[in-house]
C-alpha positions as a Python dict, from the first residue, in 0.01 Angstrom:
ca = {
    (1, 'M'): (0, 0, 0),
    (2, 'Y'): (18, 343, 120),
    (3, 'I'): (-303, 560, 79),
    (4, 'N'): (-43, 847, -61),
    (5, 'S'): (105, 617, -323),
    (6, 'D'): (55, 660, -695),
    (7, 'D'): (-23, 286, -711),
    (8, 'F'): (-320, 375, -464),
    (9, 'K'): (-425, 661, -653),
    (10, 'S'): (-424, 480, -1001),
    (11, 'F'): (-642, 228, -847),
    (12, 'I'): (-918, 503, -716),
    (13, 'V'): (-911, 691, -1063),
    (14, 'K'): (-982, 330, -1250),
    (15, 'A'): (-1228, 246, -1007),
    (16, 'K'): (-1430, 546, -1065),
    (17, 'I'): (-1414, 540, -1426),
    (18, 'E'): (-1523, 162, -1422),
    (19, 'T'): (-1818, 214, -1232),
    (20, 'Y'): (-2050, 504, -1171),
    (21, 'A'): (-1871, 752, -1441),
    (22, 'G'): (-1823, 485, -1669),
    (23, 'Y'): (-2201, 355, -1680),
    (24, 'G'): (-2063, 57, -1490),
    (25, 'E'): (-2319, -249, -1406),
    (26, 'F'): (-2461, -228, -1069),
    (27, 'S'): (-2393, -515, -820),
    (28, 'E'): (-2674, -661, -608),
    (29, 'A'): (-2785, -390, -347),
    (30, 'S'): (-2629, -447, -1),
    (31, 'R'): (-2919, -236, 178),
    (32, 'P'): (-3266, -167, 87),
    (33, 'A'): (-3295, 42, -246),
    (34, 'S'): (-2920, 98, -239),
    (35, 'H'): (-2726, 115, -557),
    (36, 'D'): (-2375, -40, -562),
    (37, 'L'): (-2102, -52, -781),
    (38, 'H'): (-1815, -290, -707),
    (39, 'Y'): (-1436, -276, -873),
    (40, 'K'): (-1173, -514, -800),
    (41, 'S'): (-810, -531, -901),
    (42, 'G'): (-535, -778, -721),
    (43, 'D'): (-588, -734, -348),
    (44, 'L'): (-808, -426, -365),
    (45, 'L'): (-1192, -407, -373),
    (46, 'Y'): (-1368, -80, -438),
    (47, 'I'): (-1733, -40, -352),
    (48, 'D'): (-1952, 288, -420),
    (49, 'T'): (-2292, 265, -250),
    (50, 'Y'): (-2543, 536, -252),
    (51, 'L'): (-2905, 599, -164),
    (52, 'G'): (-3152, 814, -367),
    (53, 'G'): (-3107, 985, -691),
    (54, 'F'): (-3257, 1344, -688),
    (55, 'N'): (-3119, 1368, -381),
    (56, 'F'): (-2867, 1139, -281),
    (57, 'A'): (-2599, 1015, -40),
    (58, 'G'): (-2364, 766, -48),
    (59, 'E'): (-1994, 613, 24),
    (60, 'E'): (-1712, 498, -188),
    (61, 'A'): (-1460, 268, 6),
    (62, 'V'): (-1155, 73, -48),
    (63, 'W'): (-1048, -252, 95),
    (64, 'I'): (-708, -431, 93),
    (65, 'N'): (-753, -790, 166),
    (66, 'S'): (-1086, -749, 336),
    (67, 'S'): (-960, -456, 575),
    (68, 'P'): (-1106, -108, 512),
    (69, 'I'): (-821, 138, 432),
    (70, 'W'): (-986, 464, 279),
    (71, 'A'): (-1332, 575, 243),
    (72, 'M'): (-1500, 913, 85),
    (73, 'N'): (-1904, 1023, 201),
    (74, 'Y'): (-2088, 1236, -7),
    (75, 'Y'): (-2432, 1382, -15),
    (76, 'G'): (-2557, 1576, -343),
    (77, 'R'): (-2917, 1718, -432),
    (78, 'M'): (-3030, 1883, -712),
    (79, 'L'): (-3122, 2296, -670),
    (80, 'I'): (-3402, 2278, -934),
    (81, 'S'): (-3735, 2089, -958),
    (82, 'E'): (-3627, 1829, -1240),
    (83, 'I'): (-3323, 1701, -1363),
    (84, 'P'): (-3252, 1877, -1696),
    (85, 'E'): (-3177, 1711, -2029),
    (86, 'G'): (-2796, 1579, -2062),
    (87, 'F'): (-2712, 1642, -1683),
    (88, 'S'): (-2645, 1292, -1578),
    (89, 'D'): (-2411, 1254, -1885),
    (90, 'F'): (-2255, 1565, -1812),
    (91, 'L'): (-2170, 1487, -1437),
    (92, 'K'): (-2059, 1140, -1551),
    (93, 'E'): (-1805, 1297, -1827),
    (94, 'S'): (-1682, 1573, -1550),
    (95, 'L'): (-1611, 1262, -1309),
    (96, 'R'): (-1409, 1045, -1558),
    (97, 'N'): (-1176, 1364, -1554),
    (98, 'V'): (-1101, 1296, -1191),
    (99, 'P'): (-764, 1426, -1102),
    (100, 'F'): (-474, 1199, -1040),
    (101, 'D'): (-329, 1392, -751),
    (102, 'H'): (-694, 1444, -617),
    (103, 'P'): (-889, 1158, -689),
    (104, 'Y'): (-1217, 1278, -490),
    (105, 'R'): (-1461, 1387, -751),
    (106, 'G'): (-1392, 1554, -1099),
    (107, 'P'): (-1156, 1824, -1193),
    (108, 'E'): (-1154, 2182, -1050),
    (109, 'V'): (-1327, 2325, -1381),
    (110, 'Y'): (-1496, 2156, -1661),
    (111, 'S'): (-1728, 2286, -1923),
    (112, 'K'): (-1943, 2144, -2224),
    (113, 'G'): (-2199, 2326, -2391),
    (114, 'D'): (-2453, 2514, -2137),
    (115, 'Y'): (-2296, 2292, -1848),
    (116, 'K'): (-2019, 2411, -1617),
    (117, 'Y'): (-1858, 2142, -1346),
    (118, 'L'): (-1701, 2316, -1031),
    (119, 'C'): (-1504, 2111, -756),
    (120, 'S'): (-1297, 2249, -474),
    (121, 'W'): (-1147, 2072, -209),
    (122, 'K'): (-890, 2091, 88),
    (123, 'G'): (-646, 1822, 229),
    (124, 'E'): (-489, 1535, 74),
    (125, 'I'): (-587, 1181, 11),
    (126, 'S'): (-562, 1080, 377),
    (127, 'F'): (-797, 1343, 522),
    (128, 'F'): (-1000, 1580, 282),
    (129, 'S'): (-1318, 1757, 222),
    (130, 'G'): (-1463, 1950, -66),
    (131, 'Q'): (-1780, 2052, -282),
    (132, 'E'): (-1889, 2052, -644),
    (133, 'T'): (-2128, 2223, -809),
    (134, 'I'): (-2260, 2214, -1187),
    (135, 'L'): (-2398, 2528, -1351),
    (136, 'L'): (-2638, 2526, -1623),
    (137, 'K'): (-2627, 2836, -1833),
    (138, 'G'): (-2446, 2997, -1529),
    (139, 'V'): (-2713, 2894, -1302),
    (140, 'P'): (-2645, 2650, -1008),
    (141, 'V'): (-2857, 2367, -1065),
    (142, 'Y'): (-2671, 2105, -829),
    (143, 'E'): (-2431, 2055, -553),
    (144, 'L'): (-2255, 1818, -334),
    (145, 'L'): (-2043, 1789, -46),
    (146, 'F'): (-1787, 1512, 11),
    (147, 'H'): (-1519, 1409, 288),
    (148, 'G'): (-1295, 1134, 379),
    (149, 'G'): (-977, 982, 434),
    (150, 'S'): (-769, 708, 554),
    (151, 'I'): (-895, 427, 774),
    (152, 'K'): (-687, 246, 1038),
}
């Protein structure tokens, strides 16, 4: 399976929706205090693992037949002193709208109520980087940087 194939992109989108963005069940921690989510379909395995919560770092990775083929690292942080009501649900809803052609995080723009999600990226699924921001009533309250690509 090639990283740029529609089948691979479909797998990534489904994995994201079935795990963190879709309130998926956490797996056994792979490291002290890590949060891990797994999704498997056929020969493909997706694992999202992260540390922290208010400020956090993590990695999403995909294996085919136990060989790593793709990964994305991310670091996010709150820009205010506490997580506002409804923030986590809004973030997950934004991430469930991950674009098929660029399945990194969420869509370029997504709004609901007082929240607005923004995501920009450069590159293709085999080598990319980007940033997401969430605004609350027009004020930035959260930011995340991400990068990744194919593994050989």
